[in-house]
Backbone as CSV, one residue per row, in Angstrom:
resi,resn,N_x,N_y,N_z,CA_x,CA_y,CA_z,C_x,C_y,C_z
1,MET,66.289,161.697,99.090,66.554,161.221,97.727,67.949,160.615,97.661
2,ARG,68.047,159.453,97.051,69.333,158.794,96.914,70.152,159.452,95.812
3,TYR,71.477,159.283,95.896,72.373,159.952,94.958,72.069,159.559,93.514
4,ALA,71.763,158.283,93.289,71.503,157.814,91.926,70.303,158.526,91.305
5,ASP,69.316,158.885,92.120,68.126,159.554,91.595,68.449,160.938,91.042
6,THR,69.500,161.577,91.557,69.874,162.899,91.070,70.565,162.839,89.711
7,LEU,70.955,161.645,89.270,71.658,161.489,87.997,70.714,161.175,86.836
8,LEU,69.421,161.034,87.112,68.465,160.685,86.072,68.213,161.874,85.146
9,ALA,68.137,161.588,83.849,67.850,162.624,82.858,66.344,162.860,82.777
10,ASP,65.954,163.894,82.041,64.536,164.189,81.848,63.862,163.024,81.124
11,GLY,62.740,162.574,81.654,62.014,161.480,81.033,62.553,160.109,81.358
12,GLU,63.624,160.032,82.142,64.219,158.744,82.500,63.585,158.229,83.781
13,ILE,63.172,156.980,83.785,62.522,156.386,84.946,63.255,155.111,85.346
14,ILE,63.218,154.810,86.632,63.872,153.611,87.161,62.931,152.420,87.027
15,ILE,63.421,151.355,86.416,62.638,150.131,86.242,62.952,149.135,87.348
16,VAL,64.225,148.940,87.625,64.670,148.007,88.672,65.782,148.674,89.469
17,ARG,65.710,148.541,90.778,66.780,149.019,91.664,67.234,147.845,92.529
18,SER,68.543,147.608,92.572,69.059,146.485,93.343,70.413,146.853,93.927
19,ARG,71.013,145.896,94.610,72.374,146.023,95.154,72.900,144.611,95.350
20,GLN,74.075,144.488,95.929,74.600,143.161,96.205,73.741,142.458,97.253
21,HIS,73.742,141.137,97.204,73.019,140.339,98.188,73.642,140.533,99.570
22,TRP,72.839,140.293,100.609,73.346,140.493,101.965,74.507,139.562,102.295
23,LEU,74.615,138.436,101.573,75.769,137.562,101.799,77.074,138.243,101.407
24,ALA,77.019,139.148,100.431,78.208,139.909,100.055,78.652,140.808,101.205
25,LEU,77.682,141.373,101.926,78.012,142.178,103.104,78.707,141.320,104.153
26,VAL,78.196,140.119,104.378,78.809,139.228,105.368,80.248,138.886,104.963
27,ALA,80.458,138.636,103.668,81.803,138.288,103.203,82.773,139.456,103.369
28,LYS,82.317,140.669,103.064,83.199,141.835,103.174,83.457,142.220,104.634
29,ALA,82.532,141.892,105.510,82.682,142.238,106.931,83.302,141.095,107.721
30,ARG,84.071,140.243,107.079,84.625,139.063,107.752,85.575,139.449,108.893
31,TRP,86.280,140.585,108.751,87.182,140.990,109.833,86.383,141.441,111.056
32,ALA,85.227,142.041,110.816,84.359,142.392,111.945,83.869,141.135,112.645
33,LEU,83.499,140.129,111.862,83.059,138.867,112.458,84.183,138.192,113.227
34,LEU,85.406,138.284,112.682,86.559,137.701,113.381,86.797,138.416,114.715
35,ALA,86.643,139.744,114.718,86.823,140.492,115.967,85.793,140.073,117.000
36,TRP,84.563,139.825,116.568,83.536,139.378,117.510,83.835,137.975,118.033
37,LEU,84.423,137.135,117.188,84.825,135.812,117.669,85.900,135.917,118.739
38,VAL,86.818,136.883,118.569,87.840,137.115,119.597,87.175,137.539,120.905
39,THR,86.165,138.407,120.808,85.437,138.845,121.999,84.791,137.652,122.706
40,ILE,84.123,136.808,121.929,83.456,135.642,122.512,84.470,134.706,123.153
41,GLY,85.601,134.495,122.451,86.631,133.610,123.004,87.201,134.130,124.307
42,ALA,87.437,135.451,124.365,87.988,136.032,125.595,87.000,135.908,126.749
43,LEU,85.710,136.124,126.464,84.700,136.008,127.518,84.560,134.574,128.012
44,ILE,84.659,133.627,127.078,84.592,132.216,127.487,85.734,131.870,128.433
45,ILE,86.929,132.348,128.102,88.096,132.067,128.960,87.908,132.688,130.341
46,ILE,87.354,133.920,130.364,87.187,134.610,131.652,86.191,133.901,132.549
47,PHE,85.032,133.544,131.992,83.948,133.036,132.837,83.951,131.514,133.002
48,VAL,84.441,130.803,131.995,84.433,129.338,132.093,85.632,128.836,132.880
49,PHE,86.800,129.412,132.628,88.015,128.924,133.275,88.381,129.722,134.522
50,SER,87.550,130.702,134.847,87.743,131.483,136.086,89.160,132.030,136.202
51,VAL,89.602,132.757,135.212,90.947,133.334,135.201,91.024,134.448,136.238
52,GLU,92.104,134.477,136.958,92.308,135.486,137.994,93.042,136.695,137.434
53,SER,92.943,137.800,138.156,93.692,139.010,137.786,95.186,138.733,137.960
54,PRO,96.073,139.376,137.171,95.759,140.426,136.183,95.378,139.898,134.805
55,ALA,95.508,138.583,134.584,95.158,138.026,133.269,93.688,138.279,132.939
56,ARG,92.855,138.239,133.963,91.424,138.480,133.748,91.191,139.886,133.199
57,ASP,91.908,140.867,133.773,91.744,142.252,133.315,92.218,142.425,131.873
58,VAL,93.329,141.777,131.551,93.864,141.879,130.186,92.869,141.294,129.177
59,LEU,92.326,140.132,129.525,91.356,139.501,128.632,90.085,140.342,128.494
60,ALA,89.684,140.992,129.578,88.497,141.843,129.525,88.714,143.024,128.583
61,TRP,89.895,143.631,128.646,90.190,144.742,127.739,90.278,144.264,126.292
62,ILE,90.842,143.099,126.091,90.911,142.551,124.730,89.502,142.314,124.185
63,ALA,88.632,141.750,125.013,87.255,141.489,124.578,86.542,142.783,124.238
64,LEU,86.722,143.821,125.064,86.074,145.109,124.817,86.591,145.754,123.536
65,ALA,87.922,145.732,123.362,88.505,146.337,122.166,88.048,145.617,120.898
66,ALA,88.031,144.293,120.940,87.596,143.528,119.771,86.130,143.796,119.461
67,LEU,85.308,143.932,120.497,83.894,144.219,120.286,83.687,145.565,119.599
68,VAL,84.387,146.588,120.082,84.245,147.932,119.506,84.757,147.965,118.076
69,VAL,85.921,147.364,117.847,86.480,147.336,116.490,85.534,146.608,115.531
70,GLY,84.983,145.480,115.995,84.057,144.733,115.155,82.820,145.537,114.793
71,ILE,82.284,146.264,115.779,81.097,147.082,115.508,81.398,148.172,114.496
72,LEU,82.523,148.852,114.662,82.885,149.936,113.744,83.104,149.416,112.318
73,LEU,83.812,148.282,112.203,84.048,147.709,110.877,82.740,147.295,110.218
74,PHE,81.855,146.682,110.996,80.593,146.231,110.421,79.739,147.415,109.978
75,ILE,79.701,148.480,110.768,78.937,149.673,110.386,79.482,150.259,109.087
76,LEU,80.799,150.305,108.944,81.408,150.844,107.727,81.005,150.027,106.506
77,HIS,81.118,148.701,106.599,80.769,147.846,105.460,79.266,147.883,105.176
78,ALA,78.452,147.946,106.223,77.004,148.020,106.026,76.611,149.325,105.351
79,TRP,77.282,150.397,105.693,76.996,151.696,105.073,77.352,151.661,103.591
80,ARG,78.508,151.082,103.264,78.892,150.964,101.855,77.910,150.100,101.084
81,TRP,77.463,149.028,101.715,76.494,148.137,101.060,75.165,148.849,100.833
82,TRP,74.708,149.599,101.827,73.447,150.337,101.708,73.534,151.427,100.643
83,ALA,74.720,151.999,100.444,74.893,153.087,99.471,74.912,152.591,98.033
84,GLN,74.988,151.286,97.812,75.013,150.758,96.450,73.655,150.950,95.765
85,ASP,73.720,151.286,94.494,72.519,151.355,93.663,72.864,150.755,92.301
86,TYR,72.282,149.594,92.001,72.417,148.977,90.687,71.054,149.114,90.021
87,ILE,71.000,149.887,88.948,69.718,150.362,88.422,69.581,150.061,86.939
88,VAL,68.374,149.658,86.545,67.971,149.607,85.131,66.922,150.692,84.931
89,THR,67.169,151.595,83.986,66.183,152.605,83.622,65.672,152.298,82.219
90,ASN,64.821,153.166,81.702,64.326,152.980,80.342,65.346,153.401,79.296
91,ARG,66.548,153.831,79.719,67.580,154.256,78.788,68.942,153.604,79.008
92,ARG,69.237,153.183,80.222,70.595,152.706,80.528,70.581,151.834,81.775
93,ILE,71.758,151.240,82.048,71.993,150.605,83.330,73.014,151.458,84.078
94,MET,72.901,151.497,85.380,73.735,152.392,86.169,74.207,151.666,87.419
95,LYS,75.493,151.876,87.752,76.060,151.322,88.988,76.643,152.472,89.788
96,VAL,76.114,152.674,90.988,76.577,153.742,91.868,77.063,153.112,93.164
97,GLU,78.283,153.466,93.562,78.882,152.927,94.782,79.609,154.045,95.512
98,GLY,79.897,153.805,96.787,80.658,154.766,97.580,79.788,155.488,98.595
99,VAL,80.397,155.809,99.741,79.679,156.522,100.793,79.905,158.019,100.674
100,PHE,81.133,158.454,100.820,81.453,159.874,100.701,81.921,160.216,99.286
101,ASN,82.829,159.415,98.766,83.284,159.581,97.384,82.469,158.649,96.497
102,LYS,81.603,159.208,95.687,80.697,158.421,94.857,81.371,158.031,93.537
103,ASN,81.112,156.801,93.121,81.585,156.311,91.824,80.362,155.849,91.033
104,ALA,80.033,156.561,89.970,78.851,156.254,89.166,79.275,155.890,87.753
105,ALA,78.920,154.689,87.317,79.213,154.223,85.959,77.911,153.772,85.312
106,ASP,77.764,154.044,84.023,76.537,153.631,83.344,76.853,153.202,81.915
107,SER,75.941,152.446,81.332,76.051,151.987,79.952,74.693,152.154,79.284
108,SER,74.684,152.727,78.094,73.440,152.897,77.354,72.913,151.539,76.916
109,LEU,71.602,151.376,76.958,71.007,150.089,76.624,71.281,149.693,75.174
110,GLU,71.323,150.677,74.249,71.508,150.313,72.845,72.903,149.766,72.562
111,LYS,73.863,149.976,73.475,75.217,149.469,73.282,75.399,148.063,73.849
112,ILE,74.395,147.564,74.537,74.502,146.250,75.174,74.074,145.169,74.188
113,ASN,74.910,144.150,74.053,74.593,143.044,73.159,73.917,141.895,73.895
114,ASP,74.411,141.574,75.065,73.855,140.442,75.806,74.356,140.506,77.241
115,ALA,73.875,139.589,78.049,74.292,139.514,79.444,74.435,138.044,79.830
116,VAL,75.522,137.720,80.514,75.795,136.349,80.945,75.534,136.260,82.441
117,LEU,74.603,135.405,82.820,74.230,135.230,84.222,74.719,133.879,84.710
118,ARG,75.397,133.878,85.848,75.892,132.636,86.447,75.286,132.491,87.844
119,GLN,74.635,131.351,88.076,74.016,131.068,89.369,74.247,129.615,89.746
120,GLY,74.825,129.392,90.901,74.929,128.049,91.430,73.643,127.657,92.134
121,VAL,73.654,126.480,92.716,72.453,125.986,93.398,72.084,126.897,94.565
122,ILE,73.069,127.231,95.389,72.791,128.090,96.544,72.359,129.471,96.089
123,ALA,73.003,129.979,95.032,72.644,131.302,94.524,71.200,131.343,94.041
124,ARG,70.741,130.275,93.372,69.355,130.233,92.917,68.393,130.162,94.106
125,MET,68.785,129.424,95.127,67.920,129.303,96.297,67.794,130.628,97.045
126,LEU,68.883,131.370,97.129,68.888,132.622,97.890,68.612,133.845,97.026
127,GLY,68.549,133.665,95.709,68.128,134.759,94.839,69.203,135.761,94.478
128,TYR,70.420,135.280,94.198,71.462,136.193,93.725,72.246,135.519,92.618
129,GLY,73.157,136.253,91.984,73.958,135.691,90.906,75.012,136.680,90.437
130,ASP,75.928,136.195,89.596,76.950,137.033,88.982,76.524,137.358,87.554
131,LEU,76.499,138.645,87.223,76.016,139.091,85.919,77.112,139.866,85.207
132,ASP,77.456,139.422,83.974,78.416,140.125,83.126,77.665,140.767,81.967
133,ILE,77.846,142.067,81.783,77.219,142.806,80.690,78.179,142.822,79.520
134,LEU,77.686,142.451,78.326,78.534,142.320,77.142,78.185,143.357,76.085
135,THR,79.216,143.799,75.360,79.010,144.694,74.230,78.824,143.877,72.966
136,ALA,78.689,144.568,71.821,78.537,143.870,70.544,79.765,143.039,70.216
137,ALA,80.904,143.400,70.800,82.140,142.650,70.561,82.318,141.510,71.552
138,ASP,81.266,141.237,72.359,81.303,140.170,73.361,82.395,140.386,74.401
139,ALA,82.719,141.657,74.672,83.685,141.970,75.714,82.931,142.480,76.933
140,ALA,83.255,141.945,78.107,82.547,142.362,79.316,82.858,143.812,79.621
141,ILE,81.842,144.629,79.777,82.051,146.033,80.088,81.722,146.332,81.541
142,ASP,81.006,145.463,82.182,80.695,145.676,83.581,80.339,144.344,84.229
143,ARG,80.693,144.222,85.495,80.436,142.977,86.216,79.703,143.289,87.506
144,TYR,78.659,142.526,87.744,77.873,142.652,88.967,78.021,141.348,89.745
145,ARG,78.720,141.403,90.854,78.996,140.204,91.629,77.997,140.079,92.785
146,MET,77.469,138.869,92.952,76.497,138.565,94.008,75.352,139.577,93.983
147,LEU,74.816,139.793,92.791,73.733,140.757,92.596,72.417,140.174,93.099
148,ALA,71.749,140.883,93.981,70.445,140.439,94.476,69.408,140.565,93.363
149,GLY,68.586,139.513,93.186,67.579,139.524,92.128,68.194,139.596,90.748
150,ALA,69.284,138.865,90.534,70.037,138.967,89.285,69.210,138.562,88.068
151,ALA,68.383,137.521,88.187,67.584,137.059,87.051,66.604,138.142,86.598
152,ARG,65.892,138.742,87.538,64.943,139.804,87.190,65.676,141.011,86.606
153,PHE,66.851,141.331,87.167,67.652,142.445,86.668,67.995,142.239,85.193
154,LYS,68.423,141.021,84.852,68.789,140.728,83.471,67.580,140.784,82.549
155,VAL,66.471,140.180,82.951,65.273,140.156,82.102,64.771,141.563,81.826
156,GLU,64.682,142.391,82.850,64.194,143.758,82.657,65.139,144.559,81.783
157,MET,66.447,144.343,81.952,67.421,145.048,81.128,67.247,144.699,79.651
158,LEU,67.088,143.400,79.340,66.923,142.982,77.952,65.573,143.436,77.388
159,ASN,64.532,143.422,78.210,63.229,143.911,77.751,63.296,145.382,77.377
160,ARG,63.926,146.182,78.229,64.020,147.616,77.952,64.939,147.900,76.779
161,LYS,65.984,147.094,76.617,66.855,147.258,75.448,66.085,146.968,74.163
162,HIS,65.275,145.909,74.182,64.492,145.547,73.007,63.508,146.664,72.642
163,ALA,62.834,147.200,73.641,61.893,148.290,73.384,62.606,149.521,72.852
164,LEU,63.794,149.823,73.406,64.544,150.986,72.948,65.063,150.789,71.531
165,ASP,65.504,149.561,71.192,65.962,149.278,69.830,64.842,149.502,68.821
166,LEU,63.637,149.069,69.158,62.508,149.280,68.262,62.189,150.761,68.114
167,GLU,62.291,151.491,69.197,62.007,152.927,69.160,63.032,153.661,68.310
168,ILE,64.314,153.328,68.497,65.370,153.976,67.720,65.265,153.597,66.252
169,GLY,64.838,152.345,65.978,64.722,151.895,64.592,63.530,152.467,63.861
170,GLY,62.693,153.232,64.548,61.556,153.859,63.891,60.266,153.100,64.043
171,ALA,60.299,151.936,64.719,59.083,151.159,64.922,58.457,151.547,66.240
172,THR,57.203,151.178,66.408,56.537,151.416,67.678,57.127,150.503,68.725
173,PRO,57.537,151.032,69.910,58.148,150.171,70.932,57.246,149.008,71.298
174,ALA,57.867,147.847,71.443,57.097,146.645,71.773,56.675,146.680,73.225
175,PRO,55.497,146.098,73.540,55.099,145.954,74.942,56.040,144.988,75.627
176,PRO,55.891,144.789,76.950,56.765,143.853,77.653,56.754,142.478,77.003
177,VAL,57.867,141.737,77.201,58.016,140.421,76.600,56.846,139.526,76.987
178,ARG,56.422,138.652,76.049,55.338,137.680,76.216,53.953,138.323,76.115
179,THR,53.857,139.534,75.552,52.540,140.124,75.366,52.429,140.709,73.975
180,ASP,51.180,140.829,73.482,50.812,141.549,72.281,51.504,141.034,71.026
181,ASN,51.986,141.979,70.153,52.284,141.665,68.760,53.260,140.513,68.549
182,VAL,54.490,140.610,69.134,55.509,139.609,68.824,55.139,138.248,69.378
183,MET,54.709,138.206,70.658,54.409,136.922,71.269,53.127,136.309,70.734
184,SER,52.169,137.133,70.272,50.947,136.564,69.724,51.136,136.107,68.296
185,GLY,52.261,136.546,67.681,52.536,136.137,66.312,51.736,136.906,65.292
186,THR,51.011,137.971,65.693,50.208,138.729,64.748,51.089,139.673,63.959
187,VAL,50.684,139.970,62.757,51.375,140.922,61.905,50.388,142.010,61.562
188,SER,50.641,143.199,62.067,49.686,144.284,61.863,49.730,144.773,60.433
189,SER,48.615,145.255,59.971,48.516,145.812,58.622,47.754,147.117,58.713
190,PRO,48.285,148.212,58.128,47.643,149.498,58.257,46.311,149.575,57.556
191,ALA,46.037,148.714,56.627,44.778,148.768,55.891,44.430,147.381,55.412
192,ALA,43.162,147.174,55.050,42.732,145.866,54.556,43.468,145.544,53.274
193,GLN,43.873,144.293,53.103,44.619,143.891,51.924,43.673,143.658,50.755
194,PRO,44.065,144.085,49.582,43.236,143.821,48.409,43.292,142.359,48.034
195,PRO,42.226,141.813,47.485,42.229,140.409,47.092,43.221,140.136,45.986
196,ALA,43.632,138.857,45.903,44.578,138.463,44.864,43.986,138.756,43.503
197,GLY,44.813,139.205,42.573,44.369,139.506,41.224,44.029,140.970,41.026
198,VAL,43.763,141.708,42.121,43.490,143.132,42.022,44.813,143.861,41.906
199,PRO,44.926,144.918,41.093,46.188,145.651,40.966,46.679,146.110,42.342
200,GLY,47.932,145.886,42.589,48.518,146.234,43.882,48.528,145.077,44.866
201,ALA,47.832,143.984,44.568,47.789,142.847,45.495,49.159,142.217,45.649
202,ALA,49.902,142.094,44.553,51.230,141.484,44.625,52.148,142.293,45.529
203,SER,52.037,143.625,45.415,52.856,144.487,46.261,52.495,144.311,47.729
204,GLU,51.193,144.212,48.019,50.759,144.022,49.398,51.240,142.691,49.944
205,GLU,51.192,141.630,49.100,51.661,140.327,49.557,53.159,140.351,49.846
206,ALA,53.913,141.077,49.032,55.349,141.189,49.268,55.627,141.920,50.582
207,ASP,54.816,142.966,50.846,54.976,143.681,52.112,54.687,142.769,53.298
208,ASP,53.639,141.908,53.137,53.312,140.973,54.209,54.463,140.011,54.466
209,ALA,55.077,139.532,53.379,56.200,138.601,53.530,57.358,139.259,54.278
210,GLU,57.642,140.535,53.950,58.713,141.245,54.640,58.377,141.444,56.114
211,GLU,57.103,141.756,56.397,56.685,141.958,57.777,56.811,140.670,58.592
212,ILE,56.429,139.547,57.971,56.545,138.251,58.648,58.010,137.911,58.889
213,THR,58.870,138.230,57.920,60.308,137.974,58.086,60.867,138.768,59.259
214,ARG,60.455,140.034,59.377,60.923,140.852,60.494,60.419,140.301,61.828
215,THR,59.172,139.850,61.836,58.618,139.289,63.072,59.363,138.021,63.469
216,LEU,59.697,137.181,62.504,60.472,135.969,62.802,61.838,136.313,63.379
217,ALA,62.443,137.391,62.852,63.741,137.812,63.375,63.625,138.260,64.826
218,GLN,62.529,138.977,65.126,62.316,139.410,66.504,62.095,138.213,67.424
219,LEU,61.316,137.244,66.963,61.080,136.044,67.759,62.372,135.268,67.996
220,SER,63.209,135.196,66.961,64.489,134.505,67.094,65.370,135.193,68.119
221,ASP,65.336,136.545,68.099,66.112,137.311,69.067,65.640,137.042,70.493
222,LEU,64.315,137.000,70.686,63.760,136.713,72.008,64.113,135.304,72.473
223,ARG,64.090,134.339,71.521,64.457,132.964,71.875,65.917,132.887,72.308
224,ASP,66.825,133.575,71.578,68.233,133.540,71.915,68.513,134.172,73.270
225,ARG,67.685,135.144,73.647,67.888,135.795,74.933,67.258,135.024,76.082
226,GLY,66.494,134.005,75.762,65.849,133.222,76.800,64.506,133.767,77.232
227,ALA,63.980,134.792,76.515,62.690,135.364,76.889,61.538,134.443,76.500
228,ILE,61.739,133.628,75.450,60.737,132.634,75.081,61.441,131.299,74.903
229,THR,60.699,130.224,74.987,61.277,128.891,74.854,61.363,128.506,73.381
230,PRO,62.247,127.543,73.053,62.311,127.079,71.662,60.981,126.543,71.154
231,ASP,60.212,125.879,72.012,58.908,125.367,71.586,57.960,126.502,71.219
232,GLU,57.965,127.562,72.020,57.119,128.714,71.701,57.550,129.345,70.383
233,TYR,58.874,129.415,70.167,59.380,129.985,68.924,58.923,129.162,67.712
234,GLU,59.049,127.836,67.804,58.663,126.985,66.685,57.172,127.096,66.392
235,ALA,56.354,127.182,67.452,54.905,127.283,67.256,54.545,128.561,66.518
236,LYS,55.127,129.677,66.926,54.842,130.955,66.266,55.412,130.989,64.853
237,LYS,56.557,130.312,64.676,57.173,130.264,63.354,56.257,129.548,62.365
238,HIS,55.726,128.381,62.775,54.818,127.645,61.888,53.555,128.437,61.601
239,GLU,53.069,129.142,62.610,51.858,129.944,62.424,52.073,131.051,61.414
240,LEU,53.219,131.731,61.503,53.507,132.826,60.589,53.788,132.330,59.177
241,LEU,54.564,131.245,59.063,54.882,130.721,57.737,53.631,130.198,57.026
242,GLY,52.638,129.773,57.819,51.392,129.295,57.228,50.597,130.386,56.517
243,ARG,50.961,131.637,56.783,50.256,132.762,56.152,50.842,133.148,54.816
244,LEU,52.025,132.632,54.493,52.647,132.966,53.220,51.952,132.277,52.045
């Protein structure tokens, strides 16, 4: 069992587990790579230029030392990279780092306002990105650099935040984005509506208007987060307004 799994509360489940992209490991292990280049250079000098002793012996020891140092450095950085756990659960996001001394930081989903994802061309091709988590005050509270699967990490985080917000607000949690009530544009009603002119009909119509207004707000929120396109938002908006 990984260390992050021991920090889960009762009823808490992991939705997404990630870490930094392997390119981040290569960047952090650059001194190990440099040591291996020294090894290769020393071997080239020994065998290509036919260096005689004692210079040959000195170069051989340098090549051996650089090789060992490079291996040890790379193992250390690889271990730290493997120990990373960047997690989205149904309640929070969690970042766990460290091999022997663990550093675990988390943020509750209800405190998150938005997330800013930055991906260049190469990052999109290789599937990583830089993700900044924002509070309601638009201040970055956590940064994920060269996060593997950054787009999926962000989408799942916002989906779970939306479901948790609905649950805390007293509504039934919404299914995943692009399914069922909000995306279909339907407005549920606990009972059949009385026809116009019957006592209580005006009250029911007012309730319907409020329900449609809330649904439009949810759709607007999804559009702003990028979960739905502006065209999808406009289509559902016209459909709902047509019921008034």
